[in-house]
N, C-alpha and C positions, 0 to 999 in steps of 0.2 A: 207688320209692314203699312198700313195708314200714321199708326202714330210714331216710324221710322220716318218717316218726308214729313210728316208735323214736324217733326223735331231739328229737320235740317231745311225745311224752312224757313223757320223760326230765328235758327241762328244764324243764317244769310241776312236776314232781314234786318237782323242784330249790326251784323258786320258793316252791312253798309248804310243803315243809322249812323252808323259812330262815325264808317270814314268820311260821309258829306258832310252832321252835324257836328265831327267831334265831343269828343267826354264833356257828360255836362257838371263834373266836378273841378276839370281842370279848366274848363270857362267859367263857371264860379271860381272860383281859383285868381282867376286874369282878370275879373271886376271887380277884387280883391287889392289886387299889384295894384291896379288902373285908380282906383280907388285913393290906397295910399302915396302915390307915386302926387297925383293931384293937392292933395293934400297938404304935402310936402313938399314942391314945387312952386305952390298958390295959393298959396294963405288968407290972399284979399279977397277969393274968386267962391264960387260958389256952382258947381256943376254937377251936369247928374247927365246917367247912361244913357245912351237910349236903346245901343241897341248893340250885340254883342257878335259876330257874324266867323265862318271859322272857314278856313280855306287851307283843303287839303295837302295842295299842294305841297305849300312848305309848313303843313304845317302849326301855319297862324291863325294867332286870334284877333280877329280885328275888330278894337272898343270903341265905341262911337260917343263920342263925349259932343254937352255943348252948353258951354257960361250962362245960369240962371237967367243971364239981362241977352241972352244972344247973340252976344253980340265975338264971339269964340267960336267954334263951332272945327270939328275933324276927327282923325281916329290917331287913335293911340293901337299900333301892332307887339303883341306879346309870340315869347313864341320858347319853348323851355321857362317857362317859371319870371321871364325878365322881357322889357321893354326891348325893345328894339329902335332905335334912333335913326338907323338909315333910313333915306326913303317916309318916313314916317311922316301924316297929310298936318299932324298935329305943332303948332310951334315949342316945344320940347324945349328945355332949359337943359343943359347938361349938368347930371351930377355928379 
């Protein structure tokens, strides 16, 4: 009984963690998508990704980027492996 209780607690903890923080593999994929987008659309500038947050209500990863010179900063939203242009805070170029 104790083993079953521990198993249930661990499973619930894992579910809650992934619900609020997102899947770590998908989070890394979002980082790669944004890095590729920035390289393609802003080749003259150098950016660094400072944070990736997860919004569980929409299943969206919010990737915060800042240029190395600090002049450009903002968030790029990624959902289902694609950059969301509408409502993004970053000065996005249309693809």
